[in-house]
N, C-alpha and C positions, 0 to 999 in steps of 0.2 A: 484411480481417476482415469477416465477415458482419454484417449490421446487423439484429439483433433489437431489439425495443422494450425500453426501460428499464422497470423495474418496481419497485414497493415490495417489499421483502424480507419474505417470510413469516417471522414470528418464532417459529414453533412450535419447541419443544424436545422434541417427541415421541420423536425418535431419541436424545436425550441422556441421559446418566447423571450424577447429582449426584456430584461427586468432591471437593468442598471447600466452604468457606464462600462461597456465591454463585458457585461455579464449576461449569460443566457441561462434560462431554466428549462430543463428537460422534463418529460413526464417522470413521476416518481417511481413508477413500477412498470415492469414488462417492456423496458426500453433496451435497445441494442447495447447502449453503453453499460447497462447493468449486468451484462454477461461477463465483464472482467473487472469492473470497478465496484468495490463493496463498502458498505458501512462497517466501520470498525468499532467494536464494543469491548468493554472490560467487565468481567464477572468478579465479584468480591467473594469472600470466604463463605458467604451465605448463598452462593450460586445465583446472585441477582445481577442482571446485566444493566450497564449504563453506557450511553453514547461516549465515544472517544475521538474518532476522526475518520479517516478514509484509508483503504488499502486496495491493492490491485493484484491480479494474477501475474505471476512471474515465470512459472515453468509449468510443464505438463506432468510434474511429479508432485503437485500439491503445494508448491511454494507460493507465498503471498508476501508482497513487499509493502512496507509502510515506513513512517518516520520514527526514528528511535526516540524522539522526545515524546511521542505518544505513549510509549511504554513508561517513561519516567513520570509523566503526568498521572498515568493510571496507578502506579505504585504509590505515589504521594497521596492520592485521593482515597485509596482503598486499603490502607494498612495502618494500624495504630502507631507502629514504630516506623514511620515513613522513611526517614533518611537512611537508617540502617538497612531497611528493606530495599531501598533503591540501590544501595551498593551491592547487596547480595543478588538482587535481580539482574543488575548489569553484569556481574560476574558470571551468572548463569547464562546470560545472553551471549557473552563473548565466547563461551565454551559450547554453545549449542545445546543448552540445557532447558529445563522446564522451570516454572515458577510455583512457589507455594502460596496458598491463600488467594492468589489472583490469576486469572486466565484471560487471554485475549481471544476474541472470536469475531467472525464475520457473519453477516447475513448475505446469502446469495439467492438468486432466483434461477430456477431450472425446471425442466419438465417432471411432473409427478405421474408416473405410469398408473398409480392406483386411482388417481382422480381424473386422469385425462386432461390435466390442466397444468398451469404454472404454479409452483409453490415457493414460499419463502422458506429457506433452509438455514438452520443455524449450524455453523462449523467452528469448532474450538481448536486453537493451535496446540499441537502436541509438543513442539519445541520451538525455540527462538534462537536467532543468530544475529548478533549485532557486530558492527565493524567500526568502533570508535577510531579516529575522531569524527568519522562521517555521521550524518544524521539518518543513516539507513539501517533498517532492521528487516529481517526476513523470517517469517513464520512458516512452519511446516504443518500441513493438515493431513492426517492419515486418510488413506483411501479405504473405504469399507462398502458395505452393501448399499448404503444410501448415497454413494458418490455420484450416482446418476442425476441427483438433484443439483449438483454443483455445476455451474456453467463451465464449459470446457473451451471457451475461446481464449487463446493465449496471444496477446499482442506481440508483435515483433519488437525486440529490445535492441537499442543501439547504445554502445559504450562511448560513442563519439559525442562531444559537446555540440549543441546547436550553433548555428551561425549567428554572429552579431547582426541584428536587424531582422532575423527570421521571426515570423509569426508562429507562436506556439499556443497550445490550449492546455489549461489546467482543469482537471475534472475531479469532482468529489461531492461529498454530502455535507449539508449544513442544516441548521434548525432541526436537529434530531431530537425527538421527544419520546419519553417513556414515562410511565407512572412514577410518582414520587419515590416509591420504594424499589424501583427498577423492575426489570422483567425476569421472571423465574425461568431458569434453564429447564428445570424439571417439568414445569407446567407446559412449556412450549413443546418439549419432546414427547410428553404424554398426551398431547392434544387437548389439554385443558385450557389453553390460552391461544387465541388467534393473534399472532403477532401483527397481522395487517391492521387489526383494530386497536391494539395496545401501543403500537409503535408508528412513528411517522418521521419523514425527512423531506428535504428538497434536494434535487440533483442539479448541480450547477456546473456550467462551463465558463471559465474566465479566459478571455482571448487577449493576448498582448504580444509585444515585441521584445526580443532579447536585447538587453542593454549592455551588460557587462559579464565577463567571465573571470572568476577568481580561482587561481590554480592551487591556492593553499587554504584560505578561509576568508570570510567577509570581515569579521572582527573577532578579537579574542573573546571567548565566552559566548559567541553567537555564530552558529553554523561553522563548527570546527572541522571543516573539510572542504574539498573543491566544490564550487557552487557557481550559480549564475543568477542574474537578476532579470526580471520581466517588468515592464512598465504598466502593471495593473495590480489592483488590490484584490485579494481573494477573501471570501467570507470565512469566518471561523468554522472549522470542521473539515476543510479541504486538506489539512495537513496529512501528508502521507499519500495523497492521491497522485496519479500519473500526470506527467507533463509530456505532451505529444508534439513532435516536430511537425512541420508542414506536410511531410510525406506520410504521416501516420505512425511512425515508429516512436516508442516511448524512450525519451532521452533523459528523464530525471524524475524526481519526486518532490512534491511541494513541501517546503519547510514552513514558512510563515510570511506574513507581511513585514516589510522593512521600510515603510515610508518615513519613519523618524530618522533613518540614516541618510535619506536622499531628498527629503522635503518634497516628495512627489509620490504618486501611487507606485508602489514597488512590491513585488513578491520575490522571495528567494527560492530557488530550486536546487536540490542536491544532485550533483552529477553522479553517474553510476559506475564509472570506470574504476574507482578505488576498491570496489568489492569484487573485482574480477577473480581474485585468488581466495576469496572467502570460502571455507569448507561448509557444506550443507548436509543435513540429514534428511532422510525421507523414509516412508514406511507404509505398511499395510496393516489393517486391522482384521484379524482372523475371527472366525465364529467362536472359537474357544479361548480368545484372549487377544491381546495386542502384541504384534511383532513389529518393533521399530528397527528398521535397518539403518544403523549408523553409517554415515558416509564421510567419516573424518578424513579419508584420503580422496574424497571426490570434491574438489573445489569447483566453484562456478565455472572456471575455465574448462574443466573436463566435461561438465554438463553441457556447456556450449558446444564442445567438440562432438558430443554424442547427440546433439540437437534436442536434448531435453529442455534446453533454453534456446530458443531460436533468435538469431540476431541478423543484422544487416551485413555482417562480415567486417565491420570497421574496427573491431577490437584490437587487431594486430597493430593498427596505426596508432593506438593509444598507448602502447607500451614503449614510449620514448622518453628521454630525459625531460623532466618538467621545464627546464629552462627554454625548451623549444616552443613552449606556449607563451603567448603574449597576453597580457591583460589589456582589455579594450580601453579606449579613452573614456573618461568620466562623461 
């Protein structure tokens, strides 16, 4: 995957249309935001794709971050022995493995040199990395000859929590539609199916203020990890999408709505600092086969040090005893 510099995201909504209370809709295709925020799909054992949620670029080595519960939902929907497969799938995710019968994938938009235009490109995760009890999951995508089709804008990451009262933006896809039987991976890759015609979505930005920060979890069985709340409801499908601070750095990932806990519009975001030591794998695909370079001794912290993941430098401040954090007032 080509190595363009990471950058703070421009937060302009000039292309957006206000469609609800604090909700903005962006153009579905060929938009700036689509260079690093992707529709997340799941493929079943018949290699048919179905909508799942949102993911976003996390490093220049082909890592994509999303919500762990997206994986659990995918496993339950697309395997006959669902609960057993969820356990096996999560074991694989914790060890940086792959999945049997089910695959996660993204649609990305990038330049197609053959057509002289922008193409929709399907990229399948080669391995997954989960960090329970957080709701964060990172997928690895192999770099190969078609990697030029994958957008190479990598937003700046911050492991610091946002400030109470700060305005943040949640970005992701909703109303994703496919034919009843899903999209065929083989038909897309062989050019027998135009995904622009068979697939649709809406790209949404939800704007709200940070209300609370929880250093352990929101509630038992619900967001089992450090998180924060925002005073806006996000549509279904934005789970796993990035949450951007007011300066454009990505500070978290969307978990879900939580209005029932607060009796008011509320979205929960998972904080990123608990995955700082999570080991990741990455690799390249060669013409005569796949070579997956396991990086079991390369935690995120080391990838930050080598600038494979670009940050704002605040991660050192986050490695402090948890009791130094305060929970904000309700």
